[in-house]
Steps between C-alpha positions, in 0.01 A plus 500: 500500500850589392417400143553835320200445271258428787636783713479745208139393436409560866654846491313587179167379641562696821576814299184461291288465815660814647443709188136391488472604865661833411219567251244439772688703762549808283124554474455674840773751408343569161161559663619722787835646390626446857872427515470261792318252277816465290660276761310185407565515122861603567541210741363235266672667204840472669422140596426430134825666393695293755353181356583609144860558611491155660381347172786669312746375759395136495448487124867603466410757234719744692816364659569759774320291763607686815402842372160373386452315827569825687247687287243228560562505874461875542206530260311244708596668827379841387180339374427396857600846624245662268234261626587570864477879469175466302335296773646725768359819344168334413386554860617861520272802435534600135569869566782435748664209317531638145826694557651222714415245232662709227816543709511129586455400136780735392734362767426143394582580138827668604587203723422256219730687262777522761475125565503384139751734334810377690438138398486607135785752498729290721440131415745386773249614762237271357742208476649528850204589721198328345479200733496707820274767348253236390449373855455849651266614225280191533472562876391857425247373245363261760448787746318702231269211419435437869389863542274485194348168612416642844365823351271328249384246760404782737314677219306183430414452869372860518279446193459125443443400138531158331720656229742708706601206724699372202719813493691427826505133401678593177758712681553225758576261213750753361652535847546125535649499151754763605579304817562191288732698273684626808555140610619415150739798499651385830528122461415430135190288572349401164172409675472854638582645159237295315243572770566875470426496127175307545386731782578806289283377213220418745518848656493681166207288387311592819567872439380469142173334604441757775572788261262361241220456755567842653506705181203309363316629809637852574315516833764267643836634617825308495721724711 
């Protein structure tokens, strides 16, 4: 799927799915005002932004490929970070976790800024270190998705529900997608690359269906 038109279309569809998910995920925060519920909309929001950047990159609207690729890479990584800390704090007592969550969120935002600014201000960094950075970042993403998959699977086992079983399944699909992209980053396998895109679309579709079913029936809980 190296055809720029097809790849751009996939990125746009992925972004649309993420922004629809964001609208669903922001509802718990609006209802409760609790900061820890910001992690899910932030996570899917950053995923959506990363796919928009990908669409701009492959459509060749903007020519500075390496800088955009860097932005896409870090936006996606911090999306997974926001999801990880959200699921981590979801099991913590509300009173004890509020301050820790606020500190963690602030540190993530600072780290995101510190990661992205150098690639914009000093383009040579983006040009010279992207290939190695890509492999390390994808390994980190894989670890994040592994943690989330285990966490959501345990939550489902504790309170079995026909709907929530699809949550870990979706994250497992995303994890396999990241693993496929890691293989592609290392040896350039086009099969792994194409498979990663298909798995991503499948995962986002699963999340969208689960979100719709969950928020249609508020008695269910996704996290």
